[in-house]
C-alpha positions as a Python dict, from the first residue, in 0.01 Angstrom:
ca = {
    (1, 'M'): (0, 0, 0),
    (2, 'V'): (5, -278, -270),
    (3, 'L'): (-203, -57, -520),
    (4, 'L'): (66, 241, -536),
    (5, 'G'): (357, 0, -546),
    (6, 'L'): (180, -179, -897),
    (7, 'G'): (113, 181, -1015),
    (8, 'A'): (469, 297, -998),
    (9, 'A'): (625, -38, -1097),
    (10, 'A'): (344, 49, -1450),
    (11, 'A'): (463, 419, -1428),
    (12, 'R'): (844, 301, -1454),
    (13, 'L'): (774, 67, -1774),
    (14, 'A'): (593, 284, -1971),
    (15, 'A'): (837, 579, -1947),
    (16, 'Q'): (1124, 277, -2146),
    (17, 'P'): (1176, 307, -2500),
    (18, 'A'): (988, 39, -2698),
    (19, 'P'): (1233, -225, -2823),
    (20, 'P'): (1318, -234, -3228),
    (21, 'P'): (1022, -397, -3449),
    (22, 'V'): (1095, -765, -3529),
    (23, 'P'): (1152, -840, -3917),
    (24, 'G'): (892, -979, -4088),
    (25, 'A'): (639, -933, -3791),
    (26, 'A'): (288, -805, -3833),
    (27, 'G'): (306, -401, -3889),
    (28, 'A'): (695, -414, -3891),
    (29, 'S'): (863, -258, -4204),
    (30, 'V'): (1184, -447, -4354),
    (31, 'T'): (1473, -211, -4453),
    (32, 'S'): (1774, -323, -4640),
    (33, 'A'): (2129, -240, -4625),
    (34, 'Q'): (2194, -260, -5019),
    (35, 'P'): (2221, 36, -5253),
    (36, 'A'): (1937, 87, -5470),
    (37, 'D'): (2111, 32, -5772),
    (38, 'A'): (2274, -266, -5659),
    (39, 'G'): (2313, -588, -5928),
    (40, 'S'): (2159, -282, -6213),
    (41, 'G'): (2458, -384, -6423),
    (42, 'P'): (2607, -150, -6725),
    (43, 'L'): (2343, 106, -6786),
    (44, 'I'): (2381, 336, -7108),
    (45, 'Q'): (2265, 716, -7145),
    (46, 'F'): (2349, 998, -7393),
    (47, 'D'): (2305, 1360, -7370),
    (48, 'G'): (2111, 1382, -7652),
    (49, 'K'): (2038, 1142, -7917),
    (50, 'E'): (2016, 1358, -8221),
    (51, 'Y'): (2182, 1618, -8359),
    (52, 'N'): (2115, 1872, -8568),
    (53, 'F'): (2352, 2048, -8802),
    (54, 'G'): (2167, 2307, -8936),
    (55, 'K'): (2261, 2360, -9309),
    (56, 'A'): (2614, 2269, -9487),
    (57, 'E'): (2763, 2357, -9820),
    (58, 'A'): (2768, 2035, -10032),
    (59, 'G'): (3122, 1915, -9943),
    (60, 'E'): (3169, 2009, -9606),
    (61, 'V'): (3268, 1763, -9317),
    (62, 'V'): (2989, 1776, -9040),
    (63, 'K'): (3132, 1639, -8715),
    (64, 'H'): (2984, 1584, -8427),
    (65, 'V'): (3098, 1395, -8064),
    (66, 'F'): (2797, 1235, -7883),
    (67, 'I'): (2824, 1226, -7499),
    (68, 'V'): (2798, 881, -7349),
    (69, 'T'): (2757, 772, -6907),
    (70, 'N'): (2721, 469, -6737),
    (71, 'A'): (2446, 501, -6522),
    (72, 'G'): (2475, 152, -6411),
    (73, 'S'): (2681, -12, -6132),
    (74, 'Q'): (2927, -224, -6357),
    (75, 'V'): (3128, -141, -6646),
    (76, 'L'): (2998, -27, -6972),
    (77, 'E'): (3144, -188, -7278),
    (78, 'I'): (3017, -34, -7608),
    (79, 'T'): (3098, -319, -7889),
    (80, 'N'): (3052, -151, -8206),
    (81, 'V'): (2924, 180, -8374),
    (82, 'H'): (2762, 145, -8721),
    (83, 'P'): (2686, 401, -8940),
    (84, 'G'): (2419, 379, -9159),
    (85, 'C'): (2619, 429, -9488),
    (86, 'G'): (2973, 505, -9643),
    (87, 'C'): (2913, 881, -9614),
    (88, 'T'): (2886, 843, -9262),
    (89, 'T'): (3195, 725, -9012),
    (90, 'A'): (3283, 674, -8681),
    (91, 'G'): (3611, 773, -8466),
    (92, 'N'): (3811, 611, -8210),
    (93, 'W'): (3505, 577, -7933),
    (94, 'S'): (3539, 502, -7588),
    (95, 'R'): (3542, 125, -7535),
    (96, 'Q'): (3503, 102, -7161),
    (97, 'I'): (3315, 286, -6948),
    (98, 'A'): (3365, 301, -6546),
    (99, 'P'): (2995, 305, -6324),
    (100, 'G'): (2934, 695, -6326),
    (101, 'Q'): (3199, 778, -6599),
    (102, 'T'): (3159, 955, -6891),
    (103, 'G'): (3314, 864, -7268),
    (104, 'T'): (3278, 986, -7637),
    (105, 'I'): (3135, 846, -8010),
    (106, 'P'): (3272, 1079, -8259),
    (107, 'I'): (3094, 1120, -8583),
    (108, 'E'): (3176, 1231, -8929),
    (109, 'F'): (2964, 1289, -9214),
    (110, 'N'): (3060, 1381, -9557),
    (111, 'S'): (2800, 1590, -9725),
    (112, 'A'): (2984, 1608, -10101),
    (113, 'R'): (2699, 1393, -10254),
    (114, 'Y'): (2389, 1506, -10062),
    (115, 'S'): (2151, 1804, -10131),
    (116, 'G'): (1846, 1920, -9968),
    (117, 'S'): (1749, 1758, -9617),
    (118, 'V'): (1913, 1483, -9476),
    (119, 'T'): (1935, 1215, -9206),
    (120, 'K'): (2189, 948, -9098),
    (121, 'T'): (2177, 750, -8840),
    (122, 'I'): (2425, 546, -8656),
    (123, 'A'): (2395, 206, -8451),
    (124, 'V'): (2573, 174, -8114),
    (125, 'Y'): (2577, -159, -7985),
    (126, 'S'): (2710, -232, -7612),
    (127, 'N'): (2660, -456, -7327),
    (128, 'A'): (2406, -213, -7144),
    (129, 'K'): (2115, -392, -6964),
    (130, 'D'): (1872, -145, -7039),
    (131, 'H'): (1919, -82, -7395),
    (132, 'P'): (2180, -299, -7574),
    (133, 'Q'): (2117, -103, -7921),
    (134, 'E'): (2072, 258, -7941),
    (135, 'T'): (2069, 467, -8271),
    (136, 'L'): (2183, 823, -8329),
    (137, 'S'): (2100, 1035, -8571),
    (138, 'L'): (2243, 1344, -8781),
    (139, 'Q'): (2003, 1569, -8927),
    (140, 'G'): (2032, 1902, -9138),
    (141, 'T'): (2005, 2071, -9454),
    (142, 'V'): (2282, 2009, -9712),
    (143, 'W'): (2270, 2316, -9992),
    (144, 'K'): (2517, 2405, -10303),
    (145, 'V'): (2654, 2740, -10426),
    (146, 'L'): (2522, 2612, -10787),
    (147, 'E'): (2204, 2421, -10761),
    (148, 'V'): (2155, 2180, -11045),
    (149, 'S'): (1794, 2036, -11170),
    (150, 'P'): (1761, 1760, -11231),
    (151, 'Q'): (2083, 1621, -11085),
    (152, 'T'): (2110, 1355, -11394),
    (153, 'A'): (1928, 1445, -11743),
    (154, 'T'): (1749, 1159, -11888),
    (155, 'I'): (1609, 1169, -12239),
    (156, 'N'): (1358, 885, -12340),
    (157, 'L'): (1399, 800, -12663),
    (158, 'L'): (1183, 570, -12933),
    (159, 'P'): (1382, 319, -13062),
    (160, 'D'): (1275, 422, -13438),
    (161, 'A'): (1283, 762, -13368),
    (162, 'T'): (1549, 1007, -13620),
    (163, 'N'): (1468, 1344, -13480),
    (164, 'S'): (1672, 1518, -13226),
    (165, 'V'): (1534, 1522, -12857),
    (166, 'S'): (1584, 1780, -12580),
    (167, 'T'): (1604, 1834, -12230),
    (168, 'T'): (1628, 2165, -12021),
    (169, 'V'): (1877, 2158, -11657),
    (170, 'R'): (1828, 2472, -11496),
    (171, 'I'): (2133, 2582, -11290),
    (172, 'T'): (2044, 2825, -10990),
    (173, 'N'): (2268, 3020, -10806),
    (174, 'Q'): (2171, 3010, -10426),
    (175, 'S'): (2448, 3230, -10275),
    (176, 'D'): (2466, 3641, -10273),
    (177, 'Q'): (2741, 3681, -10515),
    (178, 'T'): (2735, 3666, -10877),
    (179, 'I'): (2857, 3382, -11055),
    (180, 'A'): (2898, 3360, -11438),
    (181, 'I'): (2846, 3070, -11619),
    (182, 'S'): (2982, 2961, -11963),
    (183, 'D'): (3141, 2712, -12250),
    (184, 'P'): (2915, 2436, -12207),
    (185, 'T'): (3136, 2167, -12398),
    (186, 'S'): (3001, 1714, -12408),
    (187, 'S'): (3209, 1476, -12346),
    (188, 'S'): (2991, 1268, -12633),
    (189, 'K'): (2899, 1314, -12999),
    (190, 'S'): (2602, 1197, -12901),
    (191, 'F'): (2490, 1509, -12696),
    (192, 'T'): (2497, 1858, -12783),
    (193, 'A'): (2452, 2171, -12530),
    (194, 'E'): (2358, 2504, -12502),
    (195, 'L'): (2349, 2771, -12266),
    (196, 'K'): (2042, 2995, -12153),
    (197, 'T'): (2068, 3293, -11928),
    (198, 'T'): (1750, 3343, -11773),
    (199, 'T'): (1906, 3614, -11494),
    (200, 'P'): (2239, 3722, -11527),
    (201, 'G'): (2470, 3583, -11252),
    (202, 'K'): (2219, 3381, -11105),
    (203, 'E'): (1985, 3131, -11298),
    (204, 'Y'): (2061, 2906, -11587),
    (205, 'E'): (1922, 2717, -11802),
    (206, 'L'): (2122, 2445, -11986),
    (207, 'V'): (1924, 2280, -12288),
    (208, 'I'): (2080, 1943, -12390),
    (209, 'T'): (2016, 1744, -12713),
    (210, 'A'): (2064, 1394, -12797),
    (211, 'V'): (2154, 1364, -13177),
    (212, 'P'): (2079, 1043, -13333),
    (213, 'P'): (2156, 740, -13434),
    (214, 'F'): (2001, 579, -13136),
    (215, 'P'): (2170, 267, -13016),
    (216, 'V'): (1922, 38, -12824),
    (217, 'G'): (2006, 91, -12446),
    (218, 'N'): (2143, 346, -12201),
    (219, 'T'): (2395, 638, -12359),
    (220, 'P'): (2546, 830, -12072),
    (221, 'G'): (2750, 1191, -12131),
    (222, 'T'): (2890, 1454, -11940),
    (223, 'I'): (2828, 1816, -11999),
    (224, 'S'): (3065, 2060, -11864),
    (225, 'V'): (3048, 2461, -11842),
    (226, 'K'): (3312, 2712, -11650),
    (227, 'T'): (3181, 2881, -11399),
    (228, 'S'): (3406, 3208, -11181),
    (229, 'L'): (3356, 3050, -10891),
    (230, 'P'): (3666, 2946, -10730),
    (231, 'S'): (3591, 2666, -10558),
    (232, 'T'): (3406, 2508, -10869),
    (233, 'P'): (3545, 2633, -11189),
    (234, 'V'): (3415, 2323, -11399),
    (235, 'L'): (3046, 2219, -11291),
    (236, 'N'): (2943, 1925, -11448),
    (237, 'V'): (2608, 1752, -11553),
    (238, 'F'): (2532, 1416, -11621),
    (239, 'V'): (2285, 1291, -11926),
    (240, 'T'): (2168, 973, -11983),
    (241, 'A'): (2004, 856, -12317),
    (242, 'M'): (1759, 563, -12252),
    (243, 'V'): (1648, 387, -12614),
    (244, 'Q'): (1405, 82, -12490),
    (245, 'P'): (1405, -202, -12709),
    (246, 'E'): (1154, -225, -13037),
    (247, 'I'): (977, -519, -12883),
    (248, 'L'): (1048, -586, -12482),
    (249, 'V'): (1015, -968, -12437),
    (250, 'S'): (1006, -1033, -12067),
    (251, 'P'): (1178, -1257, -11947),
    (252, 'Q'): (1406, -1314, -12258),
    (253, 'K'): (1417, -1690, -12218),
    (254, 'L'): (1185, -1941, -12042),
    (255, 'T'): (1323, -2158, -11807),
    (256, 'L'): (1149, -2468, -11659),
    (257, 'G'): (1234, -2666, -11332),
    (258, 'P'): (1095, -2998, -11260),
    (259, 'S'): (781, -3076, -11432),
    (260, 'P'): (447, -3194, -11229),
    (261, 'S'): (231, -3486, -11356),
    (262, 'V'): (-50, -3181, -11448),
    (263, 'W'): (-85, -2990, -11712),
    (264, 'T'): (99, -2610, -11632),
    (265, 'T'): (86, -2298, -11806),
    (266, 'N'): (401, -2017, -11766),
    (267, 'R'): (372, -1626, -11956),
    (268, 'L'): (565, -1436, -12148),
    (269, 'F'): (515, -1064, -12138),
    (270, 'I'): (505, -862, -12478),
    (271, 'R'): (513, -493, -12536),
    (272, 'G'): (603, -329, -12845),
    (273, 'N'): (776, 33, -12810),
    (274, 'G'): (779, 134, -13170),
    (275, 'A'): (588, 452, -13318),
    (276, 'S'): (312, 218, -13449),
    (277, 'V'): (131, -75, -13219),
    (278, 'L'): (236, -353, -13178),
    (279, 'T'): (23, -688, -13375),
    (280, 'L'): (96, -1037, -13310),
    (281, 'S'): (39, -1393, -13471),
    (282, 'D'): (97, -1705, -13535),
    (283, 'P'): (263, -1813, -13240),
    (284, 'E'): (426, -2160, -13200),
    (285, 'C'): (662, -2410, -13051),
    (286, 'S'): (940, -2656, -13206),
    (287, 'D'): (813, -2916, -12999),
    (288, 'A'): (490, -3016, -13097),
    (289, 'R'): (370, -3118, -12722),
    (290, 'V'): (411, -2760, -12593),
    (291, 'H'): (77, -2547, -12657),
    (292, 'V'): (128, -2185, -12705),
    (293, 'Q'): (-167, -1879, -12763),
    (294, 'I'): (-139, -1528, -12750),
    (295, 'S'): (-333, -1325, -12503),
    (296, 'P'): (-390, -950, -12511),
    (297, 'I'): (-341, -724, -12184),
    (298, 'G'): (-413, -414, -12096),
    (299, 'T'): (-363, -128, -12343),
    (300, 'R'): (-279, -204, -12738),
    (301, 'G'): (62, -349, -12796),
    (302, 'M'): (100, -542, -12496),
    (303, 'Y'): (26, -908, -12477),
    (304, 'N'): (85, -1222, -12272),
    (305, 'L'): (186, -1547, -12474),
    (306, 'V'): (77, -1832, -12260),
    (307, 'I'): (271, -2162, -12315),
    (308, 'A'): (93, -2486, -12154),
    (309, 'L'): (298, -2785, -12100),
    (310, 'P'): (197, -3131, -12081),
    (311, 'P'): (201, -3366, -11751),
    (312, 'D'): (570, -3454, -11688),
    (313, 'Y'): (745, -3259, -11938),
    (314, 'Q'): (1089, -3263, -12012),
    (315, 'I'): (1318, -3172, -12277),
    (316, 'E'): (1512, -3456, -12434),
    (317, 'P'): (1912, -3435, -12416),
    (318, 'G'): (2019, -3235, -12681),
    (319, 'Q'): (1690, -3116, -12775),
    (320, 'Q'): (1622, -2740, -12884),
    (321, 'V'): (1309, -2614, -12770),
    (322, 'E'): (1258, -2236, -12929),
    (323, 'I'): (864, -2050, -12907),
    (324, 'S'): (798, -1811, -13216),
    (325, 'V'): (564, -1605, -13307),
    (326, 'K'): (527, -1328, -13592),
    (327, 'S'): (482, -920, -13538),
    (328, 'N'): (398, -693, -13772),
    (329, 'Y'): (725, -423, -13701),
    (330, 'P'): (934, -494, -14041),
    (331, 'R'): (1263, -488, -13831),
    (332, 'N'): (1157, -768, -13555),
    (333, 'P'): (882, -975, -13793),
    (334, 'V'): (997, -1282, -13586),
    (335, 'I'): (999, -1312, -13194),
    (336, 'K'): (1196, -1588, -13052),
    (337, 'V'): (1209, -1713, -12723),
    (338, 'P'): (1426, -2018, -12610),
    (339, 'V'): (1286, -2239, -12363),
    (340, 'V'): (1543, -2426, -12120),
    (341, 'Q'): (1509, -2681, -11808),
    (342, 'L'): (1706, -2657, -11511),
    (343, 'P'): (1907, -3023, -11479),
    (344, 'R'): (1777, -3289, -11297),
    (345, 'T'): (1905, -3276, -10924),
    (346, 'A'): (2113, -3640, -10900),
    (347, 'A'): (2061, -3853, -10645),
    (348, 'V'): (2273, -3837, -10361),
    (349, 'A'): (2479, -4127, -10235),
    (350, 'Q'): (2412, -4255, -9893),
    (351, 'P'): (2731, -4308, -9695),
    (352, 'V'): (2822, -4670, -9581),
    (353, 'L'): (2753, -4656, -9209),
    (354, 'R'): (2988, -4900, -9004),
    (355, 'S'): (3015, -5015, -8675),
    (356, 'S'): (3235, -5264, -8501),
    (357, 'G'): (3375, -5392, -8831),
    (358, 'V'): (3008, -5496, -8940),
    (359, 'Q'): (2912, -5326, -9292),
    (360, 'A'): (2566, -5187, -9313),
    (361, 'V'): (2367, -5300, -9562),
    (362, 'P'): (2235, -5000, -9791),
    (363, 'Q'): (1830, -4939, -9841),
    (364, 'T'): (1658, -5054, -10145),
    (365, 'A'): (1631, -4792, -10433),
    (366, 'G'): (1349, -4613, -10375),
    (367, 'H'): (1311, -4659, -10033),
    (368, 'P'): (1362, -4352, -9769),
}
């Protein structure tokens, strides 16, 4: 009977449900009542960070609105939207976006001054925990009905040139319609222009000629042609004549800093740009303490002028120092380069320290 009673009790205990596991006990799994994104903060997501606008005609304003979502648990604040250049602007973007909500960043790109493949970037700054700085981009191709190649004509001239020099600019109609181009005119007497037709209504050549005399430096000009295109009745082509100096000296003056207590050397680069090869001779300095030497380099007509300075060299107050060297160019028989020295840094007066009405004693000169 006892055995039968014990067996019945064991059977009843086995039939009862098992107690819940104790947190932290071996074999027990611990679960949390907190959501998975608790404490994640603001998180930023875009429907797309790149926008390809395909093809746009030059002058067209490309517009696009980037969609931004706050995937976090706190308010997303977009503090700044900064395009990479002035041709791209940001509109009134969403400053604050609640968790789970979306906002917008409108962008405009003015294609007026562009041609060919274009990529523009926009930096986005926010309090996003995952990506506080993001980069958006616009990509595409800008095309012009009338393509000018090169966009700016450059004519390089020798300083002693006496003959006219020409360059050719090609004007191509990239549309399906026929466009007539005519009547080239120049804004400057330094240039003339002749229009040639390669393919009627489609391709033209503009021969631009620089006319002597040629002043040293850059001479700009504009060649204008009439077109039958309603949106562009006048097409302007820019041109520059570049005349280098007969003798190039770099730098044009020698500026010295504080001189150390050893011999030091400085170099000037000299190159002849004339029709004949430049030859230099007899280098000297107006200050006998300075040694000067000519050192040919590279191709003929290029030199280094090596200037050696003695230890602790200083130009005396009121002293004019100049380096000179003779050349074989009749218009520039002597090349002169001034030598200047930066002023010595004046000693800075130390402030007088006061404490409890007692004046501190200044340090002895020469001591820190």
